[in-house]
PQR file with spaces between the fields and no chain letter, atoms N, CA, C, O and H, PARSE charges and radii, in Angstrom:
ATOM       1  N    UNK     1      47.391   54.882  108.496 -0.4000 1.5000
ATOM       2  CA   UNK     1      48.674   55.142  109.228 -0.0000 2.0000
ATOM       3  C    UNK     1      48.320   55.266  110.682  0.5500 1.7000
ATOM       4  O    UNK     1      49.055   54.736  111.515 -0.5500 1.4000
ATOM       5  N    UNK     2      47.353   55.864  111.010 -0.4000 1.5000
ATOM       6  CA   UNK     2      46.961   56.018  112.417 -0.0000 2.0000
ATOM       7  C    UNK     2      46.837   54.771  113.147  0.5500 1.7000
ATOM       8  O    UNK     2      47.275   54.701  114.295 -0.5500 1.4000
ATOM       9  H    UNK     2      46.756   56.295  110.333  0.4000 1.0000
ATOM      10  N    UNK     3      46.205   53.649  112.510 -0.4000 1.5000
ATOM      11  CA   UNK     3      45.936   52.399  113.008 -0.0000 2.0000
ATOM      12  C    UNK     3      47.371   51.730  113.336  0.5500 1.7000
ATOM      13  O    UNK     3      47.531   51.134  114.401 -0.5500 1.4000
ATOM      14  H    UNK     3      45.849   53.706  111.577  0.4000 1.0000
ATOM      15  N    UNK     4      48.364   51.843  112.425 -0.4000 1.5000
ATOM      16  CA   UNK     4      49.521   51.398  112.591 -0.0000 2.0000
ATOM      17  C    UNK     4      50.332   51.975  113.705  0.5500 1.7000
ATOM      18  O    UNK     4      51.074   51.263  114.382 -0.5500 1.4000
ATOM      19  H    UNK     4      48.234   52.327  111.560  0.4000 1.0000
ATOM      20  N    UNK     5      50.199   53.246  113.898 -0.4000 1.5000
ATOM      21  CA   UNK     5      50.868   53.898  114.919 -0.0000 2.0000
ATOM      22  C    UNK     5      50.187   53.446  116.393  0.5500 1.7000
ATOM      23  O    UNK     5      50.826   53.127  117.395 -0.5500 1.4000
ATOM      24  H    UNK     5      49.596   53.824  113.348  0.4000 1.0000
ATOM      25  N    UNK     6      48.843   53.499  116.272 -0.4000 1.5000
ATOM      26  CA   UNK     6      48.171   52.981  117.525 -0.0000 2.0000
ATOM      27  C    UNK     6      48.624   51.579  118.029  0.5500 1.7000
ATOM      28  O    UNK     6      48.795   51.358  119.228 -0.5500 1.4000
ATOM      29  H    UNK     6      48.323   53.758  115.458  0.4000 1.0000
ATOM      30  N    UNK     7      48.821   50.596  117.012 -0.4000 1.5000
ATOM      31  CA   UNK     7      49.273   49.274  117.283 -0.0000 2.0000
ATOM      32  C    UNK     7      50.616   49.342  117.754  0.5500 1.7000
ATOM      33  O    UNK     7      50.839   48.595  118.707 -0.5500 1.4000
ATOM      34  H    UNK     7      48.682   50.776  116.038  0.4000 1.0000
ATOM      35  N    UNK     8      51.643   50.081  117.322 -0.4000 1.5000
ATOM      36  CA   UNK     8      52.893   50.030  117.782 -0.0000 2.0000
ATOM      37  C    UNK     8      53.257   51.025  119.036  0.5500 1.7000
ATOM      38  O    UNK     8      54.301   50.907  119.679 -0.5500 1.4000
ATOM      39  H    UNK     8      51.462   50.688  116.548  0.4000 1.0000
ATOM      40  N    UNK     9      52.401   51.879  119.261 -0.4000 1.5000
ATOM      41  CA   UNK     9      52.599   52.904  120.459 -0.0000 2.0000
ATOM      42  C    UNK     9      52.388   52.340  121.681  0.5500 1.7000
ATOM      43  O    UNK     9      51.426   51.595  121.873 -0.5500 1.4000
ATOM      44  H    UNK     9      51.554   51.975  118.738  0.4000 1.0000
ATOM      45  N    UNK    10      53.310   52.657  122.671 -0.4000 1.5000
ATOM      46  CA   UNK    10      53.156   52.423  124.045 -0.0000 2.0000
ATOM      47  C    UNK    10      53.372   53.681  124.890  0.5500 1.7000
ATOM      48  O    UNK    10      54.508   54.145  124.791 -0.5500 1.4000
ATOM      49  H    UNK    10      54.091   53.262  122.515  0.4000 1.0000
ATOM      50  N    UNK    11      52.665   54.230  125.569 -0.4000 1.5000
ATOM      51  CA   UNK    11      51.168   53.983  125.785 -0.0000 2.0000
ATOM      52  C    UNK    11      50.334   54.038  124.586  0.5500 1.7000
ATOM      53  O    UNK    11      50.842   54.457  123.546 -0.5500 1.4000
ATOM      54  H    UNK    11      51.742   53.853  125.649  0.4000 1.0000
ATOM      55  N    UNK    12      49.093   53.658  124.610 -0.4000 1.5000
ATOM      56  CA   UNK    12      48.198   53.865  123.543 -0.0000 2.0000
ATOM      57  C    UNK    12      48.061   55.290  123.022  0.5500 1.7000
ATOM      58  O    UNK    12      48.064   56.217  123.832 -0.5500 1.4000
ATOM      59  H    UNK    12      48.680   53.318  125.455  0.4000 1.0000
ATOM      60  N    UNK    13      47.954   55.492  121.872 -0.4000 1.5000
ATOM      61  CA   UNK    13      47.729   56.842  121.274 -0.0000 2.0000
ATOM      62  C    UNK    13      46.234   57.189  121.202  0.5500 1.7000
ATOM      63  O    UNK    13      45.424   56.393  120.727 -0.5500 1.4000
ATOM      64  H    UNK    13      47.951   54.739  121.214  0.4000 1.0000
ATOM      65  N    UNK    14      45.923   58.251  121.626 -0.4000 1.5000
ATOM      66  CA   UNK    14      44.582   58.806  121.532 -0.0000 2.0000
ATOM      67  C    UNK    14      44.440   59.794  120.484  0.5500 1.7000
ATOM      68  O    UNK    14      45.214   60.749  120.416 -0.5500 1.4000
ATOM      69  H    UNK    14      46.581   58.898  122.012  0.4000 1.0000
ATOM      70  N    UNK    15      43.456   59.612  119.630 -0.4000 1.5000
ATOM      71  CA   UNK    15      43.104   60.483  118.357 -0.0000 2.0000
ATOM      72  C    UNK    15      42.323   61.657  118.958  0.5500 1.7000
ATOM      73  O    UNK    15      41.335   61.381  119.638 -0.5500 1.4000
ATOM      74  H    UNK    15      42.827   58.836  119.685  0.4000 1.0000
ATOM      75  N    UNK    16      42.631   62.809  118.794 -0.4000 1.5000
ATOM      76  CA   UNK    16      41.958   64.093  119.220 -0.0000 2.0000
ATOM      77  C    UNK    16      41.730   64.934  117.995  0.5500 1.7000
ATOM      78  O    UNK    16      42.324   64.770  116.929 -0.5500 1.4000
ATOM      79  H    UNK    16      43.433   63.034  118.241  0.4000 1.0000
ATOM      80  N    UNK    17      40.816   65.851  118.236 -0.4000 1.5000
ATOM      81  CA   UNK    17      40.453   66.812  117.288 -0.0000 2.0000
ATOM      82  C    UNK    17      41.741   67.641  116.848  0.5500 1.7000
ATOM      83  O    UNK    17      42.633   67.778  117.685 -0.5500 1.4000
ATOM      84  H    UNK    17      40.333   65.985  119.102  0.4000 1.0000
ATOM      85  N    UNK    18      41.876   68.151  115.693 -0.4000 1.5000
ATOM      86  CA   UNK    18      43.101   68.908  115.278 -0.0000 2.0000
ATOM      87  C    UNK    18      43.319   70.157  115.987  0.5500 1.7000
ATOM      88  O    UNK    18      42.332   70.790  116.362 -0.5500 1.4000
ATOM      89  H    UNK    18      41.151   68.040  115.013  0.4000 1.0000
ATOM      90  N    UNK    19      44.369   70.545  116.193 -0.4000 1.5000
ATOM      91  CA   UNK    19      44.857   71.875  116.935 -0.0000 2.0000
ATOM      92  C    UNK    19      44.629   73.001  115.819  0.5500 1.7000
ATOM      93  O    UNK    19      44.901   72.757  114.644 -0.5500 1.4000
ATOM      94  H    UNK    19      45.171   70.031  115.889  0.4000 1.0000
ATOM      95  N    UNK    20      44.162   74.142  116.192 -0.4000 1.5000
ATOM      96  CA   UNK    20      43.835   75.250  115.049 -0.0000 2.0000
ATOM      97  C    UNK    20      45.033   75.568  114.287  0.5500 1.7000
ATOM      98  O    UNK    20      44.892   76.096  113.184 -0.5500 1.4000
ATOM      99  H    UNK    20      43.941   74.339  117.147  0.4000 1.0000
ATOM     100  N    UNK    21      46.309   75.285  114.784 -0.4000 1.5000
ATOM     101  CA   UNK    21      47.366   75.574  114.098 -0.0000 2.0000
ATOM     102  C    UNK    21      47.994   74.457  113.115  0.5500 1.7000
ATOM     103  O    UNK    21      48.956   74.621  112.365 -0.5500 1.4000
ATOM     104  H    UNK    21      46.423   74.856  115.680  0.4000 1.0000
ATOM     105  N    UNK    22      47.224   73.276  113.290 -0.4000 1.5000
ATOM     106  CA   UNK    22      47.657   72.167  112.285 -0.0000 2.0000
ATOM     107  C    UNK    22      47.279   72.517  110.903  0.5500 1.7000
ATOM     108  O    UNK    22      46.351   73.252  110.565 -0.5500 1.4000
ATOM     109  H    UNK    22      46.443   73.142  113.899  0.4000 1.0000
ATOM     110  N    UNK    23      48.167   71.858  110.104 -0.4000 1.5000
ATOM     111  CA   UNK    23      47.941   72.042  108.654 -0.0000 2.0000
ATOM     112  C    UNK    23      46.917   71.044  108.209  0.5500 1.7000
ATOM     113  O    UNK    23      47.189   69.853  108.361 -0.5500 1.4000
ATOM     114  H    UNK    23      48.921   71.261  110.378  0.4000 1.0000
ATOM     115  N    UNK    24      45.781   71.384  107.682 -0.4000 1.5000
ATOM     116  CA   UNK    24      44.644   70.420  107.429 -0.0000 2.0000
ATOM     117  C    UNK    24      45.067   69.428  106.309  0.5500 1.7000
ATOM     118  O    UNK    24      44.625   68.280  106.276 -0.5500 1.4000
ATOM     119  H    UNK    24      45.560   72.352  107.559  0.4000 1.0000
ATOM     120  N    UNK    25      45.882   69.886  105.456 -0.4000 1.5000
ATOM     121  CA   UNK    25      46.106   68.968  104.251 -0.0000 2.0000
ATOM     122  C    UNK    25      47.541   69.414  103.713  0.5500 1.7000
ATOM     123  O    UNK    25      47.920   70.585  103.738 -0.5500 1.4000
ATOM     124  H    UNK    25      46.241   70.819  105.483  0.4000 1.0000
ATOM     125  N    UNK    26      48.243   68.420  103.258 -0.4000 1.5000
ATOM     126  CA   UNK    26      49.555   68.557  102.604 -0.0000 2.0000
ATOM     127  C    UNK    26      49.461   67.938  101.237  0.5500 1.7000
ATOM     128  O    UNK    26      48.634   67.051  101.025 -0.5500 1.4000
ATOM     129  H    UNK    26      47.935   67.469  103.238  0.4000 1.0000
ATOM     130  N    UNK    27      50.282   68.376  100.292 -0.4000 1.5000
ATOM     131  CA   UNK    27      50.412   67.872   99.101 -0.0000 2.0000
ATOM     132  C    UNK    27      51.715   67.157   98.963  0.5500 1.7000
ATOM     133  O    UNK    27      52.207   67.103   97.836 -0.5500 1.4000
ATOM     134  H    UNK    27      50.953   69.097  100.464  0.4000 1.0000
ATOM     135  N    UNK    28      52.326   66.610   99.949 -0.4000 1.5000
ATOM     136  CA   UNK    28      53.662   66.008   99.992 -0.0000 2.0000
ATOM     137  C    UNK    28      53.526   64.812   99.096  0.5500 1.7000
ATOM     138  O    UNK    28      52.543   64.072   99.151 -0.5500 1.4000
ATOM     139  H    UNK    28      51.927   66.654  100.865  0.4000 1.0000
ATOM     140  N    UNK    29      54.541   64.634   98.258 -0.4000 1.5000
ATOM     141  CA   UNK    29      54.728   63.470   97.408 -0.0000 2.0000
ATOM     142  C    UNK    29      56.136   63.150   97.147  0.5500 1.7000
ATOM     143  O    UNK    29      56.977   64.045   97.057 -0.5500 1.4000
ATOM     144  H    UNK    29      55.339   65.235   98.213  0.4000 1.0000
ATOM     145  N    UNK    30      56.451   61.783   97.011 -0.4000 1.5000
ATOM     146  CA   UNK    30      57.806   61.469   96.692 -0.0000 2.0000
ATOM     147  C    UNK    30      58.151   61.413   95.194  0.5500 1.7000
ATOM     148  O    UNK    30      59.263   61.108   94.763 -0.5500 1.4000
ATOM     149  H    UNK    30      55.768   61.056   97.084  0.4000 1.0000
ATOM     150  N    UNK    31      57.028   61.757   94.406 -0.4000 1.5000
ATOM     151  CA   UNK    31      57.249   61.812   92.904 -0.0000 2.0000
ATOM     152  C    UNK    31      58.392   62.615   92.491  0.5500 1.7000
ATOM     153  O    UNK    31      59.194   62.134   91.689 -0.5500 1.4000
ATOM     154  H    UNK    31      56.124   62.005   94.756  0.4000 1.0000
ATOM     155  N    UNK    32      58.559   63.873   92.990 -0.4000 1.5000
ATOM     156  CA   UNK    32      59.721   64.647   92.650 -0.0000 2.0000
ATOM     157  C    UNK    32      61.146   64.169   92.936  0.5500 1.7000
ATOM     158  O    UNK    32      62.124   64.417   92.231 -0.5500 1.4000
ATOM     159  H    UNK    32      57.908   64.263   93.641  0.4000 1.0000
ATOM     160  N    UNK    33      61.134   63.441   94.080 -0.4000 1.5000
ATOM     161  CA   UNK    33      62.471   62.839   94.657 -0.0000 2.0000
ATOM     162  C    UNK    33      62.727   61.638   93.525  0.5500 1.7000
ATOM     163  O    UNK    33      63.833   61.494   93.004 -0.5500 1.4000
ATOM     164  H    UNK    33      60.339   63.240   94.653  0.4000 1.0000
ATOM     165  N    UNK    34      61.758   60.923   93.251 -0.4000 1.5000
ATOM     166  CA   UNK    34      61.940   59.855   92.261 -0.0000 2.0000
ATOM     167  C    UNK    34      62.412   60.363   90.836  0.5500 1.7000
ATOM     168  O    UNK    34      63.340   59.826   90.232 -0.5500 1.4000
ATOM     169  H    UNK    34      60.860   61.041   93.674  0.4000 1.0000
ATOM     170  N    UNK    35      61.748   61.364   90.386 -0.4000 1.5000
ATOM     171  CA   UNK    35      62.013   62.104   89.019 -0.0000 2.0000
ATOM     172  C    UNK    35      63.358   62.595   89.120  0.5500 1.7000
ATOM     173  O    UNK    35      64.138   62.228   88.241 -0.5500 1.4000
ATOM     174  H    UNK    35      60.994   61.801   90.877  0.4000 1.0000
ATOM     175  N    UNK    36      63.795   63.385   90.063 -0.4000 1.5000
ATOM     176  CA   UNK    36      64.945   64.128   90.093 -0.0000 2.0000
ATOM     177  C    UNK    36      66.150   63.360   90.539  0.5500 1.7000
ATOM     178  O    UNK    36      67.248   63.556   90.019 -0.5500 1.4000
ATOM     179  H    UNK    36      63.162   63.683   90.777  0.4000 1.0000
ATOM     180  N    UNK    37      65.963   62.500   91.481 -0.4000 1.5000
ATOM     181  CA   UNK    37      67.001   61.825   92.209 -0.0000 2.0000
ATOM     182  C    UNK    37      67.153   60.284   91.948  0.5500 1.7000
ATOM     183  O    UNK    37      68.139   59.634   92.298 -0.5500 1.4000
ATOM     184  H    UNK    37      65.071   62.341   91.904  0.4000 1.0000
ATOM     185  N    UNK    38      66.098   59.796   91.315 -0.4000 1.5000
ATOM     186  CA   UNK    38      66.055   58.324   91.082 -0.0000 2.0000
ATOM     187  C    UNK    38      65.779   57.627   92.381  0.5500 1.7000
ATOM     188  O    UNK    38      66.102   56.445   92.496 -0.5500 1.4000
ATOM     189  H    UNK    38      65.298   60.324   91.030  0.4000 1.0000
ATOM     190  N    UNK    39      65.152   58.332   93.459 -0.4000 1.5000
ATOM     191  CA   UNK    39      64.969   57.683   94.657 -0.0000 2.0000
ATOM     192  C    UNK    39      63.720   56.891   94.778  0.5500 1.7000
ATOM     193  O    UNK    39      62.694   57.343   94.269 -0.5500 1.4000
ATOM     194  H    UNK    39      64.890   59.293   93.365  0.4000 1.0000
ATOM     195  N    UNK    40      63.704   55.718   95.420 -0.4000 1.5000
ATOM     196  CA   UNK    40      62.472   55.031   95.592 -0.0000 2.0000
ATOM     197  C    UNK    40      62.425   54.434   97.078  0.5500 1.7000
ATOM     198  O    UNK    40      63.472   54.043   97.592 -0.5500 1.4000
ATOM     199  H    UNK    40      64.537   55.350   95.833  0.4000 1.0000
ATOM     200  N    UNK    41      61.343   54.373   97.689 -0.4000 1.5000
ATOM     201  CA   UNK    41      61.317   53.822   98.960 -0.0000 2.0000
ATOM     202  C    UNK    41      61.632   52.359   98.936  0.5500 1.7000
ATOM     203  O    UNK    41      61.264   51.673   97.982 -0.5500 1.4000
ATOM     204  H    UNK    41      60.491   54.690   97.271  0.4000 1.0000
ATOM     205  N    UNK    42      62.293   51.854   99.939 -0.4000 1.5000
ATOM     206  CA   UNK    42      62.773   50.526  100.054 -0.0000 2.0000
ATOM     207  C    UNK    42      61.787   49.704  100.857  0.5500 1.7000
ATOM     208  O    UNK    42      61.720   48.484  100.702 -0.5500 1.4000
ATOM     209  H    UNK    42      62.591   52.411  100.713  0.4000 1.0000
ATOM     210  N    UNK    43      61.042   50.344  101.692 -0.4000 1.5000
ATOM     211  CA   UNK    43      60.095   49.580  102.545 -0.0000 2.0000
ATOM     212  C    UNK    43      58.640   50.139  102.500  0.5500 1.7000
ATOM     213  O    UNK    43      58.417   51.305  102.825 -0.5500 1.4000
ATOM     214  H    UNK    43      61.096   51.335  101.817  0.4000 1.0000
ATOM     215  N    UNK    44      57.707   49.339  102.114 -0.4000 1.5000
ATOM     216  CA   UNK    44      56.313   49.827  102.133 -0.0000 2.0000
ATOM     217  C    UNK    44      55.859   50.031  103.499  0.5500 1.7000
ATOM     218  O    UNK    44      56.070   49.120  104.300 -0.5500 1.4000
ATOM     219  H    UNK    44      57.888   48.392  101.849  0.4000 1.0000
ATOM     220  N    UNK    45      55.268   51.086  103.888 -0.4000 1.5000
ATOM     221  CA   UNK    45      54.780   51.409  105.299 -0.0000 2.0000
ATOM     222  C    UNK    45      54.328   50.392  105.941  0.5500 1.7000
ATOM     223  O    UNK    45      54.978   50.086  106.941 -0.5500 1.4000
ATOM     224  H    UNK    45      55.097   51.826  103.238  0.4000 1.0000
ATOM     225  N    UNK    46      53.113   49.552  105.607 -0.4000 1.5000
ATOM     226  CA   UNK    46      52.512   48.504  106.333 -0.0000 2.0000
ATOM     227  C    UNK    46      53.501   47.468  106.559  0.5500 1.7000
ATOM     228  O    UNK    46      53.345   46.799  107.580 -0.5500 1.4000
ATOM     229  H    UNK    46      52.586   49.802  104.795  0.4000 1.0000
ATOM     230  N    UNK    47      54.552   47.184  105.762 -0.4000 1.5000
ATOM     231  CA   UNK    47      55.542   46.021  105.895 -0.0000 2.0000
ATOM     232  C    UNK    47      56.725   46.422  106.677  0.5500 1.7000
ATOM     233  O    UNK    47      57.669   45.633  106.689 -0.5500 1.4000
ATOM     234  H    UNK    47      54.679   47.727  104.932  0.4000 1.0000
ATOM     235  N    UNK    48      56.826   47.594  107.371 -0.4000 1.5000
ATOM     236  CA   UNK    48      57.858   48.175  108.024 -0.0000 2.0000
ATOM     237  C    UNK    48      58.698   47.174  108.873  0.5500 1.7000
ATOM     238  O    UNK    48      58.282   46.023  109.007 -0.5500 1.4000
ATOM     239  H    UNK    48      56.059   48.236  107.362  0.4000 1.0000
ATOM     240  N    UNK    49      59.813   47.555  109.423 -0.4000 1.5000
ATOM     241  CA   UNK    49      60.614   46.644  110.131 -0.0000 2.0000
ATOM     242  C    UNK    49      60.054   46.075  111.472  0.5500 1.7000
ATOM     243  O    UNK    49      60.556   45.069  111.973 -0.5500 1.4000
ATOM     244  H    UNK    49      60.150   48.490  109.314  0.4000 1.0000
ATOM     245  N    UNK    50      59.015   46.729  112.039 -0.4000 1.5000
ATOM     246  CA   UNK    50      58.304   46.294  113.319 -0.0000 2.0000
ATOM     247  C    UNK    50      56.988   45.807  113.163  0.5500 1.7000
ATOM     248  O    UNK    50      56.217   45.704  114.117 -0.5500 1.4000
ATOM     249  H    UNK    50      58.607   47.546  111.632  0.4000 1.0000
ATOM     250  N    UNK    51      56.668   45.472  111.890 -0.4000 1.5000
ATOM     251  CA   UNK    51      55.168   45.149  111.730 -0.0000 2.0000
ATOM     252  C    UNK    51      54.869   43.745  112.316  0.5500 1.7000
ATOM     253  O    UNK    51      53.723   43.295  112.288 -0.5500 1.4000
ATOM     254  H    UNK    51      57.295   45.555  111.115  0.4000 1.0000
């Protein structure tokens, strides 16, 4: 994901060490949305509209 953002960003994105308040890991998942709502993503991230 970072590589895709770097490619698309103007000016260039610089990766830095995380801020102490940053969440180191999330368990975000679209599984619940799919199961409960029948939702599915329509665009695969690397194939997005500006790829």
